[in-house]
mmCIF file as gemmi writes it, N, C-alpha and C atoms, coordinates in Angstrom:
data_model
loop_
_atom_site.group_PDB
_atom_site.id
_atom_site.type_symbol
_atom_site.label_atom_id
_atom_site.label_alt_id
_atom_site.label_comp_id
_atom_site.label_asym_id
_atom_site.label_entity_id
_atom_site.label_seq_id
_atom_site.pdbx_PDB_ins_code
_atom_site.Cartn_x
_atom_site.Cartn_y
_atom_site.Cartn_z
_atom_site.occupancy
_atom_site.B_iso_or_equiv
_atom_site.pdbx_formal_charge
_atom_site.auth_seq_id
_atom_site.auth_asym_id
_atom_site.pdbx_PDB_model_num
ATOM 1 N N . MET Axp A 1 ? -31.38 -13.18 122.366 1 0 ? 1 A 1
ATOM 2 C CA . MET Axp A 1 ? -32.671 -13.762 122.589 1 0 ? 1 A 1
ATOM 3 C C . MET Axp A 1 ? -33.582 -13.359 121.428 1 0 ? 1 A 1
ATOM 4 N N . THR Axp A 2 ? -34.457 -14.223 121.091 1 0 ? 2 A 1
ATOM 5 C CA . THR Axp A 2 ? -35.355 -13.997 119.969 1 0 ? 2 A 1
ATOM 6 C C . THR Axp A 2 ? -36.767 -13.756 120.491 1 0 ? 2 A 1
ATOM 7 N N . THR Axp A 3 ? -37.409 -12.768 119.928 1 0 ? 3 A 1
ATOM 8 C CA . THR Axp A 3 ? -38.805 -12.478 120.264 1 0 ? 3 A 1
ATOM 9 C C . THR Axp A 3 ? -39.629 -12.662 118.999 1 0 ? 3 A 1
ATOM 10 N N . ILE Axp A 4 ? -40.655 -13.468 119.092 1 0 ? 4 A 1
ATOM 11 C CA . ILE Axp A 4 ? -41.497 -13.737 117.937 1 0 ? 4 A 1
ATOM 12 C C . ILE Axp A 4 ? -42.692 -12.792 117.976 1 0 ? 4 A 1
ATOM 13 N N . VAL Axp A 5 ? -42.864 -12.056 116.891 1 0 ? 5 A 1
ATOM 14 C CA . VAL Axp A 5 ? -43.973 -11.117 116.779 1 0 ? 5 A 1
ATOM 15 C C . VAL Axp A 5 ? -44.851 -11.574 115.621 1 0 ? 5 A 1
ATOM 16 N N . LYS Axp A 6 ? -46.095 -11.818 115.922 1 0 ? 6 A 1
ATOM 17 C CA . LYS Axp A 6 ? -47.04 -12.254 114.902 1 0 ? 6 A 1
ATOM 18 C C . LYS Axp A 6 ? -47.825 -11.058 114.397 1 0 ? 6 A 1
ATOM 19 N N . ARG Axp A 7 ? -48.505 -11.246 113.302 1 0 ? 7 A 1
ATOM 20 C CA . ARG Axp A 7 ? -49.31 -10.158 112.732 1 0 ? 7 A 1
ATOM 21 C C . ARG Axp A 7 ? -50.446 -9.746 113.659 1 0 ? 7 A 1
ATOM 22 N N . THR Axp A 8 ? -50.874 -10.644 114.487 1 0 ? 8 A 1
ATOM 23 C CA . THR Axp A 8 ? -52.003 -10.351 115.386 1 0 ? 8 A 1
ATOM 24 C C . THR Axp A 8 ? -51.554 -9.641 116.665 1 0 ? 8 A 1
ATOM 25 N N . THR Axp A 9 ? -50.262 -9.457 116.825 1 0 ? 9 A 1
ATOM 26 C CA . THR Axp A 9 ? -49.75 -8.787 118.01 1 0 ? 9 A 1
ATOM 27 C C . THR Axp A 9 ? -50.09 -7.299 117.939 1 0 ? 9 A 1
ATOM 28 N N . THR Axp A 10 ? -50.698 -6.799 119.014 1 0 ? 10 A 1
ATOM 29 C CA . THR Axp A 10 ? -51.072 -5.381 119.035 1 0 ? 10 A 1
ATOM 30 C C . THR Axp A 10 ? -49.856 -4.522 119.367 1 0 ? 10 A 1
ATOM 31 N N . ARG Axp A 11 ? -49.998 -3.24 119.097 1 0 ? 11 A 1
ATOM 32 C CA . ARG Axp A 11 ? -48.897 -2.308 119.353 1 0 ? 11 A 1
ATOM 33 C C . ARG Axp A 11 ? -48.576 -2.257 120.855 1 0 ? 11 A 1
ATOM 34 N N . LYS Axp A 12 ? -49.609 -2.352 121.701 1 0 ? 12 A 1
ATOM 35 C CA . LYS Axp A 12 ? -49.4 -2.351 123.149 1 0 ? 12 A 1
ATOM 36 C C . LYS Axp A 12 ? -48.584 -3.566 123.58 1 0 ? 12 A 1
ATOM 37 N N . GLU Axp A 13 ? -48.936 -4.726 123.048 1 0 ? 13 A 1
ATOM 38 C CA . GLU Axp A 13 ? -48.21 -5.951 123.388 1 0 ? 13 A 1
ATOM 39 C C . GLU Axp A 13 ? -46.77 -5.878 122.904 1 0 ? 13 A 1
ATOM 40 N N . LEU Axp A 14 ? -46.57 -5.334 121.714 1 0 ? 14 A 1
ATOM 41 C CA . LEU Axp A 14 ? -45.231 -5.203 121.152 1 0 ? 14 A 1
ATOM 42 C C . LEU Axp A 14 ? -44.372 -4.272 122.006 1 0 ? 14 A 1
ATOM 43 N N . THR Axp A 15 ? -44.943 -3.157 122.422 1 0 ? 15 A 1
ATOM 44 C CA . THR Axp A 15 ? -44.221 -2.221 123.273 1 0 ? 15 A 1
ATOM 45 C C . THR Axp A 15 ? -43.837 -2.874 124.594 1 0 ? 15 A 1
ATOM 46 N N . ALA Axp A 16 ? -44.76 -3.629 125.17 1 0 ? 16 A 1
ATOM 47 C CA . ALA Axp A 16 ? -44.479 -4.319 126.435 1 0 ? 16 A 1
ATOM 48 C C . ALA Axp A 16 ? -43.371 -5.357 126.257 1 0 ? 16 A 1
ATOM 49 N N . LEU Axp A 17 ? -43.377 -6.074 125.148 1 0 ? 17 A 1
ATOM 50 C CA . LEU Axp A 17 ? -42.335 -7.064 124.881 1 0 ? 17 A 1
ATOM 51 C C . LEU Axp A 17 ? -40.957 -6.407 124.752 1 0 ? 17 A 1
ATOM 52 N N . LEU Axp A 18 ? -40.915 -5.329 123.984 1 0 ? 18 A 1
ATOM 53 C CA . LEU Axp A 18 ? -39.637 -4.656 123.768 1 0 ? 18 A 1
ATOM 54 C C . LEU Axp A 18 ? -39.115 -3.985 125.031 1 0 ? 18 A 1
ATOM 55 N N . LYS Axp A 19 ? -40.017 -3.439 125.82 1 0 ? 19 A 1
ATOM 56 C CA . LYS Axp A 19 ? -39.616 -2.773 127.047 1 0 ? 19 A 1
ATOM 57 C C . LYS Axp A 19 ? -39.025 -3.776 128.04 1 0 ? 19 A 1
ATOM 58 N N . GLY Axp A 20 ? -39.577 -4.964 128.069 1 0 ? 20 A 1
ATOM 59 C CA . GLY Axp A 20 ? -39.083 -6.005 128.976 1 0 ? 20 A 1
ATOM 60 C C . GLY Axp A 20 ? -37.733 -6.556 128.56 1 0 ? 20 A 1
ATOM 61 N N . LYS Axp A 21 ? -37.378 -6.413 127.29 1 0 ? 21 A 1
ATOM 62 C CA . LYS Axp A 21 ? -36.131 -6.98 126.779 1 0 ? 21 A 1
ATOM 63 C C . LYS Axp A 21 ? -34.969 -5.98 126.755 1 0 ? 21 A 1
ATOM 64 N N . GLN Axp A 22 ? -35.236 -4.714 127.077 1 0 ? 22 A 1
ATOM 65 C CA . GLN Axp A 22 ? -34.173 -3.716 127.016 1 0 ? 22 A 1
ATOM 66 C C . GLN Axp A 22 ? -33.118 -3.99 128.074 1 0 ? 22 A 1
ATOM 67 N N . ARG Axp A 23 ? -31.877 -3.726 127.69 1 0 ? 23 A 1
ATOM 68 C CA . ARG Axp A 23 ? -30.777 -3.873 128.643 1 0 ? 23 A 1
ATOM 69 C C . ARG Axp A 23 ? -30.684 -2.609 129.477 1 0 ? 23 A 1
ATOM 70 N N . ARG Axp A 24 ? -30.367 -2.801 130.694 1 0 ? 24 A 1
ATOM 71 C CA . ARG Axp A 24 ? -30.181 -1.657 131.567 1 0 ? 24 A 1
ATOM 72 C C . ARG Axp A 24 ? -28.685 -1.449 131.756 1 0 ? 24 A 1
ATOM 73 N N . ARG Axp A 25 ? -28.244 -0.248 131.454 1 0 ? 25 A 1
ATOM 74 C CA . ARG Axp A 25 ? -26.819 0.058 131.567 1 0 ? 25 A 1
ATOM 75 C C . ARG Axp A 25 ? -26.551 0.75 132.889 1 0 ? 25 A 1
ATOM 76 N N . ARG Axp A 26 ? -25.451 0.354 133.498 1 0 ? 26 A 1
ATOM 77 C CA . ARG Axp A 26 ? -25.02 1.036 134.704 1 0 ? 26 A 1
ATOM 78 C C . ARG Axp A 26 ? -24.116 2.183 134.303 1 0 ? 26 A 1
ATOM 79 N N . LYS Axp A 27 ? -24.225 3.258 135.009 1 0 ? 27 A 1
ATOM 80 C CA . LYS Axp A 27 ? -23.352 4.384 134.739 1 0 ? 27 A 1
ATOM 81 C C . LYS Axp A 27 ? -21.975 4.086 135.314 1 0 ? 27 A 1
ATOM 82 N N . LYS Axp A 28 ? -20.966 4.399 134.518 1 0 ? 28 A 1
ATOM 83 C CA . LYS Axp A 28 ? -19.6 4.19 134.969 1 0 ? 28 A 1
ATOM 84 C C . LYS Axp A 28 ? -19.087 5.463 135.606 1 0 ? 28 A 1
ATOM 85 N N . GLY Axp A 29 ? -18.275 5.325 136.613 1 0 ? 29 A 1
ATOM 86 C CA . GLY Axp A 29 ? -17.632 6.482 137.202 1 0 ? 29 A 1
ATOM 87 C C . GLY Axp A 29 ? -18.482 7.178 138.239 1 0 ? 29 A 1
ATOM 88 N N . VAL Axp A 30 ? -18.169 8.444 138.425 1 0 ? 30 A 1
ATOM 89 C CA . VAL Axp A 30 ? -18.793 9.251 139.462 1 0 ? 30 A 1
ATOM 90 C C . VAL Axp A 30 ? -19.564 10.394 138.819 1 0 ? 30 A 1
ATOM 91 N N . ASP Axp A 31 ? -20.657 10.753 139.405 1 0 ? 31 A 1
ATOM 92 C CA . ASP Axp A 31 ? -21.428 11.892 138.915 1 0 ? 31 A 1
ATOM 93 C C . ASP Axp A 31 ? -20.793 13.169 139.451 1 0 ? 31 A 1
ATOM 94 N N . VAL Axp A 32 ? -19.965 13.815 138.627 1 0 ? 32 A 1
ATOM 95 C CA . VAL Axp A 32 ? -19.241 15.004 139.066 1 0 ? 32 A 1
ATOM 96 C C . VAL Axp A 32 ? -20.109 16.257 139.006 1 0 ? 32 A 1
ATOM 97 N N . LYS Axp A 33 ? -21.254 16.177 138.363 1 0 ? 33 A 1
ATOM 98 C CA . LYS Axp A 33 ? -22.134 17.346 138.288 1 0 ? 33 A 1
ATOM 99 C C . LYS Axp A 33 ? -22.64 17.744 139.673 1 0 ? 33 A 1
ATOM 100 N N . SER Axp A 34 ? -22.696 16.801 140.592 1 0 ? 34 A 1
ATOM 101 C CA . SER Axp A 34 ? -23.169 17.131 141.932 1 0 ? 34 A 1
ATOM 102 C C . SER Axp A 34 ? -22.159 17.98 142.692 1 0 ? 34 A 1
ATOM 103 N N . PHE Axp A 35 ? -20.905 18.014 142.243 1 0 ? 35 A 1
ATOM 104 C CA . PHE Axp A 35 ? -19.872 18.801 142.907 1 0 ? 35 A 1
ATOM 105 C C . PHE Axp A 35 ? -19.624 20.144 142.232 1 0 ? 35 A 1
ATOM 106 N N . ALA Axp A 36 ? -20.346 20.471 141.187 1 0 ? 36 A 1
ATOM 107 C CA . ALA Axp A 36 ? -20.127 21.699 140.435 1 0 ? 36 A 1
ATOM 108 C C . ALA Axp A 36 ? -20.37 22.915 141.317 1 0 ? 36 A 1
ATOM 109 N N . GLY Axp A 37 ? -19.379 23.793 141.376 1 0 ? 37 A 1
ATOM 110 C CA . GLY Axp A 37 ? -19.494 25.025 142.144 1 0 ? 37 A 1
ATOM 111 C C . GLY Axp A 37 ? -19.277 24.858 143.628 1 0 ? 37 A 1
ATOM 112 N N . LYS Axp A 38 ? -18.85 23.715 144.093 1 0 ? 38 A 1
ATOM 113 C CA . LYS Axp A 38 ? -18.694 23.455 145.517 1 0 ? 38 A 1
ATOM 114 C C . LYS Axp A 38 ? -17.277 23.72 146.017 1 0 ? 38 A 1
ATOM 115 N N . LEU Axp A 39 ? -16.322 23.816 145.101 1 0 ? 39 A 1
ATOM 116 C CA . LEU Axp A 39 ? -14.922 23.954 145.478 1 0 ? 39 A 1
ATOM 117 C C . LEU Axp A 39 ? -14.582 25.421 145.704 1 0 ? 39 A 1
ATOM 118 N N . LYS Axp A 40 ? -14.028 25.725 146.871 1 0 ? 40 A 1
ATOM 119 C CA . LYS Axp A 40 ? -13.61 27.082 147.184 1 0 ? 40 A 1
ATOM 120 C C . LYS Axp A 40 ? -12.131 27.21 146.852 1 0 ? 40 A 1
ATOM 121 N N . LEU Axp A 41 ? -11.804 28.105 145.946 1 0 ? 41 A 1
ATOM 122 C CA . LEU Axp A 41 ? -10.428 28.291 145.505 1 0 ? 41 A 1
ATOM 123 C C . LEU Axp A 41 ? -9.826 29.529 146.159 1 0 ? 41 A 1
ATOM 124 N N . GLU Axp A 42 ? -8.556 29.427 146.525 1 0 ? 42 A 1
ATOM 125 C CA . GLU Axp A 42 ? -7.831 30.562 147.084 1 0 ? 42 A 1
ATOM 126 C C . GLU Axp A 42 ? -6.776 30.982 146.073 1 0 ? 42 A 1
ATOM 127 N N . GLY Axp A 43 ? -7.187 31.607 145.01 1 0 ? 43 A 1
ATOM 128 C CA . GLY Axp A 43 ? -6.248 32.058 143.998 1 0 ? 43 A 1
ATOM 129 C C . GLY Axp A 43 ? -6.771 31.793 142.599 1 0 ? 43 A 1
ATOM 130 N N . ASP Axp A 44 ? -5.9 32.086 141.642 1 0 ? 44 A 1
ATOM 131 C CA . ASP Axp A 44 ? -6.238 31.923 140.234 1 0 ? 44 A 1
ATOM 132 C C . ASP Axp A 44 ? -6.155 30.449 139.841 1 0 ? 44 A 1
ATOM 133 N N . PRO Axp A 45 ? -7.178 29.903 139.216 1 0 ? 45 A 1
ATOM 134 C CA . PRO Axp A 45 ? -7.161 28.491 138.838 1 0 ? 45 A 1
ATOM 135 C C . PRO Axp A 45 ? -5.988 28.124 137.923 1 0 ? 45 A 1
ATOM 136 N N . LEU Axp A 46 ? -5.583 29.028 137.022 1 0 ? 46 A 1
ATOM 137 C CA . LEU Axp A 46 ? -4.449 28.726 136.137 1 0 ? 46 A 1
ATOM 138 C C . LEU Axp A 46 ? -3.141 28.615 136.911 1 0 ? 46 A 1
ATOM 139 N N . GLU Axp A 47 ? -2.964 29.464 137.904 1 0 ? 47 A 1
ATOM 140 C CA . GLU Axp A 47 ? -1.747 29.41 138.727 1 0 ? 47 A 1
ATOM 141 C C . GLU Axp A 47 ? -1.708 28.116 139.543 1 0 ? 47 A 1
ATOM 142 N N . ILE Axp A 48 ? -2.839 27.72 140.063 1 0 ? 48 A 1
ATOM 143 C CA . ILE Axp A 48 ? -2.92 26.46 140.816 1 0 ? 48 A 1
ATOM 144 C C . ILE Axp A 48 ? -2.565 25.291 139.907 1 0 ? 48 A 1
ATOM 145 N N . GLN Axp A 49 ? -3.092 25.309 138.675 1 0 ? 49 A 1
ATOM 146 C CA . GLN Axp A 49 ? -2.818 24.241 137.714 1 0 ? 49 A 1
ATOM 147 C C . GLN Axp A 49 ? -1.337 24.199 137.356 1 0 ? 49 A 1
ATOM 148 N N . LYS Axp A 50 ? -0.718 25.356 137.158 1 0 ? 50 A 1
ATOM 149 C CA . LYS Axp A 50 ? 0.716 25.408 136.83 1 0 ? 50 A 1
ATOM 150 C C . LYS Axp A 50 ? 1.551 24.854 137.968 1 0 ? 50 A 1
ATOM 151 N N . ARG Axp A 51 ? 1.203 25.201 139.216 1 0 ? 51 A 1
ATOM 152 C CA . ARG Axp A 51 ? 1.94 24.669 140.37 1 0 ? 51 A 1
ATOM 153 C C . ARG Axp A 51 ? 1.803 23.15 140.462 1 0 ? 51 A 1
ATOM 154 N N . MET Axp A 52 ? 0.601 22.649 140.182 1 0 ? 52 A 1
ATOM 155 C CA . MET Axp A 52 ? 0.382 21.2 140.237 1 0 ? 52 A 1
ATOM 156 C C . MET Axp A 52 ? 1.199 20.489 139.157 1 0 ? 52 A 1
ATOM 157 N N . ARG Axp A 53 ? 1.25 21.048 137.98 1 0 ? 53 A 1
ATOM 158 C CA . ARG Axp A 53 ? 2.013 20.438 136.877 1 0 ? 53 A 1
ATOM 159 C C . ARG Axp A 53 ? 3.509 20.532 137.114 1 0 ? 53 A 1
ATOM 160 N N . ASP Axp A 54 ? 3.974 21.6 137.759 1 0 ? 54 A 1
ATOM 161 C CA . ASP Axp A 54 ? 5.397 21.719 138.061 1 0 ? 54 A 1
ATOM 162 C C . ASP Axp A 54 ? 5.85 20.68 139.075 1 0 ? 54 A 1
ATOM 163 N N . GLY Axp A 55 ? 4.912 20.154 139.844 1 0 ? 55 A 1
ATOM 164 C CA . GLY Axp A 55 ? 5.244 19.14 140.837 1 0 ? 55 A 1
ATOM 165 C C . GLY Axp A 55 ? 5.7 17.828 140.203 1 0 ? 55 A 1
ATOM 166 N N . TRP Axp A 56 ? 5.372 17.604 138.955 1 0 ? 56 A 1
ATOM 167 C CA . TRP Axp A 56 ? 5.753 16.349 138.278 1 0 ? 56 A 1
ATOM 168 C C . TRP Axp A 56 ? 7.187 16.369 137.794 1 0 ? 56 A 1
ATOM 169 N N . LYS Axp A 57 ? 7.785 17.535 137.705 1 0 ? 57 A 1
ATOM 170 C CA . LYS Axp A 57 ? 9.16 17.63 137.178 1 0 ? 57 A 1
ATOM 171 C C . LYS Axp A 57 ? 10.175 17.221 138.187 1 0 ? 57 A 1
């Protein structure tokens, strides 16, 4: 889309024009920061990871 800006356009009008034309991006995925520190582990995280990886063999 094209926006025509004339020399007589004020800075306020220009800001309003540009703000109205901005694309809004949706966030992809899940916000995992809300789960930080919520998981209760029963053991060493490295040992749990090794057991999980051994399950693929």
